[in-house]
N, C-alpha and C positions, 0 to 999 in steps of 0.2 A: 467402431460403431457396432451396436448389436444388429444381427440380421433380423429382417422383418418376420414377425411371427415367433421370434425366440422368446423364451421366458427370462425376463430380466429382473433382477432384484432392485427394488427401489428402497433406498435408504432414507430415513428421516435423520438429518444431521444438523447440529448446531456448529456454527463457526464463530470464533472470537478474534477480535483484532484490537490491540493497543498500539496505535501507530505512532510514527515519528513526530507527529504534531503534539503528542502527550496530552491531548485534551480529554481523554477518557477511554472507555471500552465500548466498541460496537459489538453487538451480538445479533446473529441472524440464524433463522431456522429455514431450511430448504428441504425438499424432497428431491433426490437425484440418484441416478444410476452411476454417477461418475463419468459419464460420457455426454450424450446429447440431451438427456432428460433433465431439465432443471425447473422446479416450480418453487418460487419464493413463497414462504408461508407467513413469516412474521419477523419483526426485528425491534431492536431497542438500542439506545444509546445512553450510557450511564457516565456522566462526567466525573472526572477526578476533582477532588477539592484542591484548592490553590496550595494548601500545605503539602498534600501528597505530590502534586506536580513539582513542587519545589524540591522535595527529597528525591523524586525520580530523576530530575535534572542533575542533582548533585551526584547521583550514581553515574550518569552519562558523562559528566565532567570529570569523573574519577575522584571525587572528594569523599565519597563513602562507598563501602564495599557492596556489591550486588546482593550478596546474601542478607544484607541488613533489611531489605524490603521485599525479598522474593516471596516469602510466605504470605505477606500482606497483599502483594499484588495478585498472587494465586487466589486468595480468598475473595478479593474484589471480583475476579472473574467468576467464582462460584456464585456470588451474590447476583451478578449480571444474568447468569443462567436462571437462577431462581425467579428473578423479576420477569424475565421473558416467559417462562413456563407458567407462572401464576397468572400473568396477563392473558395467556392463551387458554388457560384451564387444562393444562396438560401435566401429566405426572412424568417423573424422571424416566420411568420404564418405557415411556412412549418414544425415547430417543435412542437411536442405534449407536451413534458415535458423536464425539465432540472433536472439533479441530481447534487446537489451542496453540496459537502462535507465540504467546508470551509477549515480552517487550524487548525489542533490540536495544542493547546498551553499548555494543561495540560491533562494528562491521568493517574489517580490514582484510578482505579476501586475498589480497596480494601477500599478506603475512600469514595466510592460512587461518584467519580468525573471524569467527562470527559468533556472537554471544546474545542469546535471548534468555532472559530470566523468566521463571515461571516453572512450578513443579507439577509436571504432568501427572505423576503417580499420585500425588496428594489430591489433585483435582478429581481423578478417577475414583479415589477412595471416598471423597466427600460427597460426590454426586451419585455414585453407584453406576456410572456410565463409562463405557470404553472411551479412551482418549488417545488421539493421535497428536503428537507434538514433535518438536525438534526437527522442523521441516528443512532447515538450511544447512546444517553442518556437514551432512554427507556430500552435498553438492560442492561445498568449498573444499572438503577433504579430497575430492576427485579433481580439483583444479579449476572448479567453476566459480562464478561470482556469488552464488548463493542468493541472487536477486536479479530481476524481479521473479516472483513465483506465480503471480496471478495470470500471465499470458494464456495458459491453457484454459482457464476459466473465461477469460475475455473472448477467446476464440469460440467457446461453446455458446455464450450469450449473444455473440454477434452474428450467429449463423443466419439470422433473419435480415441482416443488412446486406443489400445487393451491391451497393456502390463500393468498389475496391480500387486501389488499396485503401484500406481503412486503418485509421490510427485511433487507439483508445489511449488517452493520456490521463494517468492518475496523478493529481497534484495534492500530495499530503505534505509531510515535512520535507521530503525529497520528491522530485517529480520523475515519473517513468513513463515509458511508452510501450505499447504492443502494436506492431505493424502486421497486418494480415492481408495477403494478396488473394487474387481470384482462385488460386488453387489451395488456399488454406495454409500456405507457408507462413510461419511466424518468425518475426525478428523482434527482439525486445531489448531494452536496456534502461538504466536510469539516464535521464537527460541533463540533470543538473539540480540546483537547489529548487524547492518547492515553496511551500508556506513557511518552512522552518525559520530562515533568517528574518522574514517579514514579522512573524509572530514574536520572535525574540526582540527585535528592534522596538516593536510597539510596547512590549511588556517592560523593557528596560527604561523607556521614556515616560510612560504614563501608567504602567501597571495593569493595562488591559491585555486580554489574551491574544487578540488579533485585530487586523484592520478591517472593521465591519464595512462590508460593501465597497472596500477599497477607497473609503472616504479621504483618508489622510494622503494616500498615494495620488488620488485625483487632484488634490489641492497643492501638490508639490511640483517641483521641477527636477527632471532627470539629470543626475550628475554623469555626464558621458564618460568622464575620465574614470570614475569608479566602475562604470559598466564595462568599459574596455579592459580595465585591469582584471576584472573577474573573468571575462570571457577569453582572456589570453591563457587561461589555464590549459595545460596539455590534455586535461580530461576531455576537452571538447573536440580535440583532434583525433581521439581514439575511436576506432570503429566499434560497433556493438559485437558482443555483449560487454557491458561495463556497469559498475555499480558504485555507489557513494555511501559514505557514512553520514549520519545526521549532521555532523559538525565539520564536514569538509569545506563547506562554504558557510560563513557566519555573518551576523550583523556587523562585525567589525569591518566588513568591506566598505561601510559608509561612515565610519567614525569621522566625527567633525561636521556632519550634515545636520540640518534641522530635522525635526520629527517628520515633517511632510516630505521634504526632499529625500531623506533617507528611505521613507516608505516607497516613494515613487521610484527611486533608483533600484531598490531591491526587487520591487515588482518588475521592473524592466529587465533585470538580470534573469529572473525566472521566465518571463515571456520570451526573451531572446534565446534562453537555453532550449526552450521547447522548439522554437523556429529553426535553430541551428542544427537540430538532430536530422533535419531533412538532408543535410549534406552527407550524412553517413548511412542513410537508408537506400535500399535498392532503387526505389522510385518514390517521388513525392506522394504523400497521401492525397486522395481525392475527397475523403470524408473525415472529419475530426469529431470525436466524442470525448467529453471531459467528465472525469469522475473525481471523487475525493473532495475535500473541503474547498479546494481552490475553485471549484465550479460555482461556488456561491459568491465569488468576488467578481462583480460585473466589470470593474475596471480592468482586472487581469485578463478576463476573456476578451474584452475589446482589444487589448494590446496583442494578445496571441493571435486573434483573427486578423488584425492589421498586418502582422508580421508574416503569417503563413498565406496571406492573400486569398483567404477563403473563409466561409463561415464555419465557426466552431459551435457545437451544441452540447448541452449537458446530456449525460447519458439517459436521463429521464425521457429523452426523445424516442428511445426504443423500448420504453416500458420498464426500466429498472431504476431503483432508487440509488442514486450515487453515494448516499451515506452508508449503504449496506454492502457494496460491492466487495470490499476487501474481507469483511466478515463471511460473506457468502462464499468467497473464494476458498477460504480455509475450511469451511464445511465441505466444499467440493473436493479439496485436496485430501481431506481426511478419508473421504470415501475411496478416492483413488489409492491412497496409501493402504487402506484395508484390502482393496482388491489387487494390490501389487501392480498398479499401473504407474507409468512414469509421470513425474510432475515437473521435471526441468529437462531442457533440450539444448543441443549444441548451439542454436541460434538465439536462445533466450538467456542462458546463463554461461554458456561456453564450456559445458562439460563435454567429454569426448563422444558420448552417445546418450540417447534418451535415458533418464535415470529415475530410479525410485528414490523416495525421500520420506523422511518422517519415521517416527517410531510409534508403535501402538502399545498401550499398557491397559491392563484390565483392572477393574476394582477388585479388592480382596473379597 
């Protein structure tokens, strides 16, 4: 933390996130010093077309090569930046740095692999703005999980929350948690499948991208055998830190079920995954905040609340937009990368010591 009265540079940073739900690009603009000062300025979400989502999924499934869409994906991120800046009446030279996550197409840290597609150098050239990217590979190379990376940002925005231990759960394609105690100690990990299998199940059955408001899950019956089979995975017995690939848990867990029963069962697997993480945390959280797309599913939140036996709240309850958190986090991580501050830690990704991450490229 900067000392009182010190001169601290405030960066205006853009963060970009194309998450495991594959629904589109979130772009966020913040002012930050990379430490405790964070001021959200603006944000936007630009959805992918159904056709592009299909091709992106084929890359993840290994049916087409990542390079086949990498430049197109990069250009879509450039367009997202332009949309946000135009909306805010800002020029490119008003931005100090961009945090460009790209899109994860393979994440197998036990094999030393994490792959995010997206050309940081090209984005810097096309925008004329410095770009930080490739945030995960150094962590994995050092023996870490490479995920989650948002915990240091979660800790910064949660400084206003008094009740501890606090859990911030991000439910995207995969679900992850940041646990923060009274002393600011962080523990983090992926907890299990998030929206990914549910979304894929709905798309497979009726061609819709997700279960809006959990309506199909609410109308179905939970197949306890399928839930128990999923939760018997050794993953749930491992202590943090730990991480998952988008496809480690899939819709195939409920093959043979009806649309509604499959949605109910996959939702239950996600909810119980969140609850089960209590078993491997230092102490049960007293306060739960939910971010990511899953917070918009009232059925899912009801099931999580029932299982953890306390109220869970969307992160909007502390004044932040849950659609923006991950994009904001990568703006924040970009500034930390520029300042050569650590972005991952022994109890968040399993690296031996607090670690720098990301690479910075300049426009020509």
